[in-house]
Every structure is written in structure tokens, then in C-alpha cells.
Residue, then its C-alpha position, 0 to 999 in steps of 0.5 A: m500500500g502506498s504512502s497515500s494510505i499513511p493519513v488513513l492509518l494515522f487519522p484515528w490516532l490524530t483524533l485521539v490526540s485531539i480528544i486528549w487536547l480537548q479534555s486537557i482544557n475542558g475542565t474550565n470549572s475546575v479553576f473556579p476555586d481560584y477566582s471564586s473569592q474575588l468574584k464573591s467580593r466583587l459581587k458582594i454576595s454571601q457564601v450561600k449565593l456563591n454556592y448558587l453560582t456553582v450550582a448554576s455552572d452545574a445546572g448547565k448540565l441539565f441541558g447537556w442532552c441538547s449536545g447529545v441530540a446535536a451530535r446525532h444530527l450534526p458533524l462532530w466538529l460543528a457540535l464542538m465549535i458550538g460548545a466552545i462558542i457558548g463557553s467563550v460567551g459565558y466566561g468572557v463576560q464574567f472576565l470583563f466584569l471581574a477585570s472592571k471592563i464592565a461597571s456592573l453585573a447583576y447577580w441573575q446575569a452572573f447566574l445565567l453566564c455560569v449556566l452557559a459556561g457549565n453547558s459548554v463543558c457538556w458539548i465538548n465532552t459529548v463530542c469527545y466520547i462519541a469520537a472515541m467510540r466511533k474511532f476505537p469501537v473495540d477499546h473505546g472504554t480504555v480510550v475514554c479513560l485515558a483521554t479523560s484523565y487529562a481533564a483532571l489536569s485542567a486546573k494544573i494546566y490553567i494554573a501553569m499557563t497563568q504562571v508562564i504568562l505572568g511569571g508567578d501566581p497572579s494577584d488578579k484572578s480574572i486571568y483564569l476567566l480570560l483563559n477559560s474563554i479563549v483557550p477552548i475555542l482556539t483548541g477547538a478550531i485546531t482539533s476540529p479537522f481531525l473529528k471528521e468521519s473516517k475509518p476506525a482504528g484496527p484491533k491492534t491498538r495496544a502499542g499506541l494506548v500503552t504509549i499514551l498511558v506511559i506519557a500520561g503517567v510521566t506527566g501526572s507524576y511531574a504534576v504531583v511533584e511540582t505540586a508538592a514542591p511549594v509545600f516542601g520548598s524543594m523546587p524552583r517555581r518558574l521553569p516547571p509550569l512550562i515543562l508541564l505544558v510542553m509534555v501535553v503538546l508533545l503528545i501530537i508527535f509521539v503517539p502517531l510516531v509510535n503507531v507508524i513504527e509498530w505498523i512498519k515492524e508488522g511489515s505491511w501497511s495492509l492494517a488499514r484494511e483492518g479498520e473495515g473489519v472492526e465495523k463488523s464488530v456488531i453487537k446482536v443482543e436480540d439474537k444473543e450472539v456476538d459477531r467480532e471479526g467473524g467469531a460468534g457464540c457463547g465461547e466468544e461471549e465469555r471473552w467479550e462481555t462488554w455488550v449490553r442487554r439492549e439499547y435504551r431510549v430515554r423513556e426506558l432509561v428513566a423507567s429502569m430501577e438500575f438507572w436510578l440506583y446508578f443515578l444515586v450512586y453517582g450522586c453520592g460519589g462522583t458528584l459529591g467529590l466534584v462539590y468538594a473540589n468546588n469548595l476547595g477555595q473556601i476550605s483552603r482559606s479557612r485552614g490558612i492554606s494556599d488555594t492553589v496548592l490544595v486545588s493542584i493536589s485535587s487535580s493531580f490525584s484526580f488525574f491518576g484516578k482517571l488514568f488508573s481506571a484505563p487498564l481497569s476498564a481494559f481488563s474489566r471483563h477478565m478481572v473486576s467488573r466496572p460496577a464492582s470497581m465503583v464499590l471499591l472506589m466508594i469505600p475509601m472515599a467515604a472514609s476520607f470525609f471522616l479523615l478530614l475531621n482531623p485538624t492536621k494539614a497532613c490529613l487534609f492533604i491526604g483526604t483531598a488526594i484520596i477524594g480526588m483520586c476516587t472522584g476522577a476514577m469514578t467519573s471516568i468509569a461512569v462513561s463506560v458503565t453508561s454504555e455498558l448498561f444502557g447501550s451506545e446508540h443513545f449514549g449522548v443523551n443517556h449519559n447527559i441525563l445521568i450527569a443531571n444529578i451533578p447540579l442537583g447534588s451541587l444544590l443539595f451538598g453545596y447548600i449544606a456546606a455554604f449554610i454551615y460556613d456562613k453560620e460558623g462565620g457569623g452570618g456575614y459576607g466575611p470569611c470563616i476561619g478555623t476547622q469548625c467551618y467545615h466540620k459538620t459538613f464533612i460529617i454530613w458528606g461522609f454520611f451521604c457517601s457511606l449511603g452511596t457505598i451501600l447503594s453501589f453494592v446493591l447495583y453490583i448485585q443487580t448487574k451480577k444478575w444480568s451476567k447470570k442471565r446472559e450466561s444462562g441464555c447460552 
């Protein structure tokens, strides 16, 4: 096969690199703790009202189903640009206000802008998930986990950008809003050509995926070391942020290069034809058979267990008991972890710690949680199932909230790291769990219905934290200082997370019955 086939061979991998870039900058809401205090002061609002702005950002996910519908009827690149533009408007106007370019901004206007900003995240995520499923139909679960791991580094990447641009930590936090409005739309414009329809990758994707895993591991390790440096005073502060950005950019070179070398070692470019074979990996649930490159029957089913009972439409989804179990588990796990991350700014201030350090710890360990879920997803059909892995993640997460009751900074750092890691892994695995339990045909809509629990959980858990914070702080607009600011909150959050742990075990038992039915169907 001639050299003209090289772009065809590389295109799925260029798509994957594009997805990683998009995920790397799509965690725009993760830097909210860095500028939330300045926004609170500028708007002259209480902690409860500030929490409502967090809820507004999460409320944008209530309209995430729009991105799923759009992705089914529009080209992915167009859906991507729509989401980027929505985010640019939402964050851009907030930047103009925080930078005093706009004299005043009503609270309700700030609320609507936060809704727009939160909704933009759904558009970009939906495009990334669907692109991964189309280009890597065999290993899409592993690909999604690898790609979304970089979303956990978004906070670190944006912090690194500000440090490189300004030469240190900024006193004016509006720079974060400026980057949130510009970076996603620029990245979307660069990556959109690689999201067009093309043949999917062949089944031999291990070399490329392992390469991404190694690069991601090195990048995450560096992020953790760079985060710990200011705590222990062991590293210069100007060069490291630039290195982190360079590591992410180098993905565009190494991932396609490794796959070219792998194909050359195979001795032929004929692997391009294998992409057509992947399209034959059609799941036929009604006939209780799995056709994967010509293989079928129960013997193949034991090796290939990621197929689902049937494809769920919205009406069937909301009528399913399994969905509501899954909904509550995610709410008391992944959503609660995100609410904790949104409160890191105030938690840091109350404990006299730099908010940048605590946010960076959460971001870095969330990255590793997502990253470690990739091999777990790859071998889930041979080792621990995905529902079982959610049980294993909920247990240490629940324990960590009670660990935070200890007033020492060490326990605060350790608890934040564990919660970040478990939250990252859970939000990453959830993508595969949704497609595994309820099908991939309507995934874009179904998964956005699931994450609708994020704004609901943000309202409930966030209001509890804000109410107690304001009460302990004297009920005014000033900051609350001391461990008592979040002591009762951590107890309540720990109770809800423990409840979610129990429900996750019930969900595991329920899905295990499905597996037995599948085996008996043979």
C-alpha cells in the first residue's frame, strides 16, 4: 500500500490526540476555586449565593442532552465549535466584569453566564466520547479513560499557563476567566479537522494506548511533584509550569510516531484494511450472539462481555430501577467529590492554606484516578467488573470525609488526594458503565441525563456546606476561619457517601444478575 494510505492509518490516532487536547482544557470549572473569592467580593454576595453560582455552572448540565441530540444530527466538529462558542460567551463576560471592563453585573446575569459556561463543558465532552467510540469501537472504554484523565489536569494546566504568562501566581484572578474563554475555542478550531468521519482504528491498538498511558503517567507524576514542591520548598517555581505544558503538546508527535513504527515492524501497511473489519464488530443482543471479526457464540461471549442487554431510549432509561440506583450512586460519589473540589477555595482559606496548592493536589490525584481506571476498564471483563470497581472506589472515599475531621494539614492533604483520586476514577468509569448498561446508540443523551444529578447534588451538598460556613462565620459576607467551618459538613458528606457505598453494592448485585442471565441464555 502506498504512502497515500499513511493519513488513513494515522487519522484515528490524530483524533485521539485531539480528544486528549480537548479534555486537557475542558475542565474550565475546575479553576473556579481560584477566582471564586474575588468574584464573591466583587459581587458582594454571601457564601450561600456563591454556592448558587456553582450550582448554576452545574445546572448547565441539565441541558447537556441538547449536545447529545446535536451530535446525532450534526458533524462532530460543528457540535464542538458550538460548545466552545457558548463557553467563550459565558466566561468572557464574567472576565470583563471581574477585570472592571464592565461597571456592573447583576447577580441573575452572573447566574445565567455560569449556566452557559457549565453547558459548554457538556458539548465538548459529548463530542469527545462519541469520537472515541466511533474511532476505537473495540477499546473505546480504555480510550475514554485515558483521554479523560487529562481533564483532571485542567486546573494544573490553567494554573501553569497563568504562571508562564505572568511569571508567578497572579494577584488578579480574572486571568483564569480570560483563559477559560479563549483557550477552548482556539483548541477547538485546531482539533476540529481531525473529528471528521473516517475509518476506525484496527484491533491492534495496544502499542499506541500503552504509549499514551506511559506519557500520561510521566506527566501526572511531574504534576504531583511540582505540586508538592511549594509545600516542601524543594523546587524552583518558574521553569516547571512550562515543562508541564510542553509534555501535553508533545503528545501530537509521539503517539502517531509510535503507531507508524509498530505498523512498519508488522511489515505491511495492509492494517488499514483492518479498520473495515472492526465495523463488523456488531453487537446482536436480540439474537444473543456476538459477531467480532467473524467469531460468534457463547465461547466468544465469555471473552467479550462488554455488550449490553439492549439499547435504551430515554423513556426506558428513566423507567429502569438500575438507572436510578446508578443515578444515586453517582450522586453520592462522583458528584459529591466534584462539590468538594468546588469548595476547595473556601476550605483552603479557612485552614490558612494556599488555594492553589490544595486545588493542584485535587487535580493531580484526580488525574491518576482517571488514568488508573484505563487498564481497569481494559481488563474489566477478565478481572473486576466496572460496577464492582465503583464499590471499591466508594469505600475509601467515604472514609476520607471522616479523615478530614482531623485538624492536621497532613490529613487534609491526604483526604483531598484520596477524594480526588476516587472522584476522577469514578467519573471516568461512569462513561463506560453508561454504555455498558444502557447501550451506545443513545449514549449522548443517556449519559447527559445521568450527569443531571451533578447540579442537583451541587444544590443539595453545596447548600449544606455554604449554610454551615456562613453560620460558623457569623452570618456575614466575611470569611470563616478555623476547622469548625467545615466540620459538620464533612460529617454530613461522609454520611451521604457511606449511603452511596451501600447503594453501589446493591447495583453490583443487580448487574451480577444480568451476567447470570446472559450466561444462562447460552
